[in-house]
C-alpha positions in Angstrom: 0.0 0.0 0.0 3.1 2.2 0.2 2.6 3.3 -3.4 -0.9 4.6 -2.8 -0.8 5.8 0.8 2.9 6.6 1.0 4.6 9.5 2.8 4.0 11.7 -0.2 0.3 11.3 0.2 -0.4 11.0 4.0 1.1 12.2 7.2 0.9 10.1 10.4 -0.1 11.9 13.6 -1.1 11.0 17.1 -3.5 12.5 19.6 -2.4 13.6 23.0 -5.4 11.6 24.4 -3.0 8.7 24.8 -1.2 10.8 27.4 -4.1 12.5 29.2 -7.8 13.3 28.6 -8.9 16.8 27.6 -12.6 16.0 28.2 -12.0 14.5 31.6 -8.8 16.1 33.2 -9.0 13.8 36.2 -7.9 11.0 33.8 -4.3 11.8 34.1 -1.0 10.2 35.1 0.9 13.5 35.6 2.7 13.3 32.3 4.0 16.7 31.2 3.7 18.3 27.8 7.4 17.9 27.1 7.4 14.2 27.9 4.3 13.6 25.8 5.5 15.3 22.6 9.0 13.7 23.0 7.3 10.3 23.2 5.2 11.1 20.1 8.4 11.8 18.2 10.1 8.8 19.6 7.3 6.5 18.6 7.7 7.7 15.0 4.9 10.2 14.4 5.1 13.3 12.3 2.4 15.4 14.0 0.0 15.7 16.9 -3.2 17.2 18.0 -3.3 20.1 20.6 -4.3 19.5 24.2 -4.8 21.5 27.4 -1.3 21.0 28.6 0.3 22.6 25.6 1.8 26.1 25.8 -0.8 28.7 24.8 1.8 30.9 23.1 2.1 29.9 19.5 5.8 30.8 19.2 6.7 28.8 22.3 4.6 25.8 21.1 6.0 25.9 17.6 9.5 25.9 18.9 8.9 22.9 21.1 7.3 21.0 18.2 9.9 22.0 15.7 12.6 20.7 18.1 11.0 17.3 17.9 10.2 17.3 14.2 6.5 17.5 14.8 3.7 19.5 13.2 0.2 20.3 14.3 -2.3 17.8 12.8 -5.4 19.6 14.0 -7.0 21.6 16.8 -10.4 20.9 18.3 -13.1 23.5 18.3 -16.6 22.7 19.7 -19.6 24.3 18.0 -22.9 25.2 19.6 -25.1 26.1 16.7 -28.1 24.0 17.9 -28.6 25.8 21.2 -29.8 29.4 22.0 -27.8 32.5 21.3 -24.5 30.7 20.6 -24.0 31.2 16.9 -21.9 34.4 17.3 -19.8 33.0 20.1 -19.2 29.8 18.1 -18.0 31.7 15.1 -15.8 33.9 17.2 -14.2 31.0 19.0 -13.6 29.3 15.6 -11.8 32.3 14.2 -9.6 32.5 17.3 -8.6 28.9 16.9 -8.0 29.4 13.2 -5.6 32.3 13.8 -3.7 30.2 16.4 -3.4 27.2 14.2 -2.3 29.3 11.2 0.5 30.8 13.4 1.6 27.2 14.1 1.7 26.4 10.4 -1.3 24.1 10.5 -3.8 23.7 7.7 -6.6 21.6 9.3 -9.5 22.6 11.5 -11.7 20.0 13.2 -15.2 20.8 14.7 -18.0 18.9 16.4 -21.4 20.1 17.5 -21.7 19.8 21.3 -25.0 21.5 21.8 -26.9 19.5 24.4 -24.3 16.7 24.2 -24.5 13.9 26.8 -20.9 12.8 26.5 -19.5 15.1 29.2 -22.4 14.3 31.7 -22.6 11.4 34.2 -25.5 9.9 32.4 -26.3 7.1 29.9 -24.5 8.2 26.8 -26.9 6.5 24.4 -30.2 7.3 26.1 -29.5 11.0 26.6 -27.8 12.1 23.5 -29.7 14.9 21.6 -31.9 14.2 18.6 -32.0 17.4 16.6 -35.2 19.0 15.2 -35.3 20.1 11.6 -34.6 23.7 12.8 -31.6 22.6 14.7 -30.3 20.7 11.7 -30.7 23.8 9.6 -28.9 25.9 12.2 -26.0 23.4 12.3 -25.5 22.9 8.6 -25.8 26.6 7.7 -23.3 27.3 10.5 -20.9 24.7 9.3 -21.0 26.1 5.8 -20.2 29.5 7.2 -17.2 28.1 9.1 -16.1 26.3 6.0 -16.1 29.6 4.0 -14.1 31.2 6.8 -11.6 28.3 6.8 -11.3 28.2 3.0 -10.7 31.9 2.7 -7.7 31.4 5.1 -6.4 28.5 3.1 -7.5 26.0 5.7 -9.7 22.8 5.5 -12.6 22.2 7.8 -13.6 18.6 8.8 -16.6 17.6 10.9 -16.0 15.0 13.7 -19.1 12.8 14.4 -18.9 11.9 18.1 -20.5 9.7 20.8 -23.2 11.5 22.9 -23.9 14.2 20.3 -26.6 14.9 17.7 -24.3 13.7 15.0 -23.4 10.2 16.3 -24.8 7.5 14.0 -24.4 6.7 10.4 -27.8 8.2 9.6 -26.7 11.4 11.3 -23.5 11.6 9.3 -25.4 10.9 6.1 -27.8 13.8 6.8 -24.9 16.1 7.7 -23.0 15.3 4.5 -26.2 15.7 2.3 -27.0 19.1 3.9 -23.6 20.8 3.8 -21.5 22.1 0.9 -19.0 19.4 -0.2 -16.5 22.2 -1.1 -16.7 23.7 2.4 -17.3 20.9 4.8 -15.4 17.6 4.9 -15.8 14.6 7.0 -13.5 13.5 9.8 -13.8 9.7 9.8 -13.4 8.5 13.4 -13.4 4.7 13.1 -14.0 4.0 16.8 -16.8 6.6 17.5 -18.9 5.2 14.6 -18.3 1.6 15.7 -19.2 2.6 19.3 -22.4 4.1 18.0 -23.3 0.8 16.4 -22.4 1.4 12.8 -19.7 0.0 10.5 -16.6 2.3 9.9 -15.8 0.5 6.7 -19.2 1.1 5.2 -19.1 4.8 6.4 -15.7 5.2 4.7 -17.1 3.7 1.4 -20.2 5.9 1.5 -18.4 9.1 1.9 -14.9 8.4 0.6 -14.9 11.6 -1.5 -15.8 13.8 1.5 -13.2 12.5 4.0 -10.8 15.2 4.8 -9.3 13.9 8.0 -9.0 10.5 9.8 -8.9 9.5 13.4 -7.7 5.9 13.7 -8.7 4.2 16.9 -10.1 0.9 17.7 -12.7 -0.4 20.2 -13.1 -3.2 22.7 -16.6 -4.7 21.9 -17.1 -6.2 25.3 -16.8 -2.7 26.8 -19.2 -1.3 24.2 -21.7 -4.0 25.2 -21.3 -3.2 28.9 -21.9 0.6 28.2 -25.1 -0.2 26.4 -26.4 -2.8 28.8 -25.6 -1.0 32.0 -26.5 2.5 30.7 -23.0 3.9 31.4 -21.7 7.3 30.7 -19.1 8.1 28.1 -16.5 8.7 30.8 -17.2 5.4 32.4 -16.7 3.7 29.0 -13.4 5.5 28.5 -12.2 4.5 32.0 -13.2 0.9 31.3 -11.1 0.9 28.1 -13.7 1.1 25.4 -11.1 2.7 23.1 -7.6 1.5 22.1 -5.1 2.0 19.2 -4.9 0.4 15.8 -3.3 -2.9 16.1 -5.4 -3.7 19.2 -9.1 -4.1 19.7 -11.7 -5.2 17.1 -11.3 -2.9 14.0 -9.4 -4.2 11.0 -7.9 -1.0 9.4 -6.6 -2.7 6.2 -9.9 -2.5 4.2 -10.6 1.0 5.5 -7.1 2.2 4.3 -7.8 0.5 1.0 -10.9 2.6 0.6 -8.9 5.7 1.3 -6.2 4.7 -1.1 -8.9 4.0 -3.9 -10.2 7.5 -3.2 -6.7 9.0 -3.5 -6.9 10.3 0.1 -4.3 12.9 0.9 -4.1 14.2 4.5 -3.6 13.1 8.1 -4.0 9.6 9.5 -4.1 10.3 13.2 -3.8 7.6 15.8 -6.0 8.1 18.8 -7.1 6.2 21.9 -8.8 7.9 24.8 -7.3 5.6 27.4 -6.4 6.0 31.1 -2.6 6.5 31.0 -2.4 4.9 34.5 -3.6 1.6 32.9 -2.3 1.9 29.4 1.3 3.2 29.0 1.1 5.9 26.3 4.5 5.3 24.7 3.9 1.5 24.6 0.5 2.0 22.9 1.9 4.7 20.5 4.7 2.4 19.4 2.2 -0.5 19.0 0.0 1.6 16.7 3.0 2.8 14.7 4.3 -0.7 14.3 0.8 -1.8 13.1 0.7 1.0 10.6 4.2 0.2 9.3 3.0 -3.3 8.7 -0.2 -2.2 6.9 1.1 0.8 5.0 4.6 -0.6 4.3 6.5 2.3 5.8 
């Protein structure tokens, strides 16, 4: 596969969620920013996401990443288009993030709609996730098109991250979002584990929207934990702490056919390893190296 998804086409990144959790800061083993980014480079990755332990000053952060040969793969910006009086604040926050990422030399922007999301709450993540009205869908999709225009005018690419506990969680939700947004402005971030956790097939999602995929989060799931979350009505945090997510090369997802779909679609962009695991239970460097070795085997480099 090295001839079709080689280093001239894709870049390999890793999310800092292996080292700590930005949604749930209590999930932490005390690993510093410096140690985390050093281990990312040591494991053989070219880039990384941004987390809450990173320096806020763009020059300081860029120097630290440059020292280790890393680039920024993406930031995260939450949107709140589906709840009251948040459109202006959502756009302002997005523009602030865009400026920061551009100063770091990044070209990618990732968003997810968190209006009324259940994923941060201590409640059943399935039973309490929002189901948008038609008006909320219109607010979301028009808002995303606007963000896409802002990103495009700055030479940046916008990708939407479907996510557990949100109003865009299932395959049907993703299909509606893709059908209702401008393909030139809004791309899809394919998160293999979030769609599998939701009960849908990541391979089929990749096939359905191969031409819209602008970014990829590669993480796997442990099906026995997914079953427990469903059966016991657990929260998203409880699922994470029980180990619902893990890296490629571990867990239940076979990434080879997914990567074949991306290769067939001439995908060019980031392949970002992610696993929201408790670093006290899953050594981050060990799992980062496991994922990189798996990708080396599959990709051929």
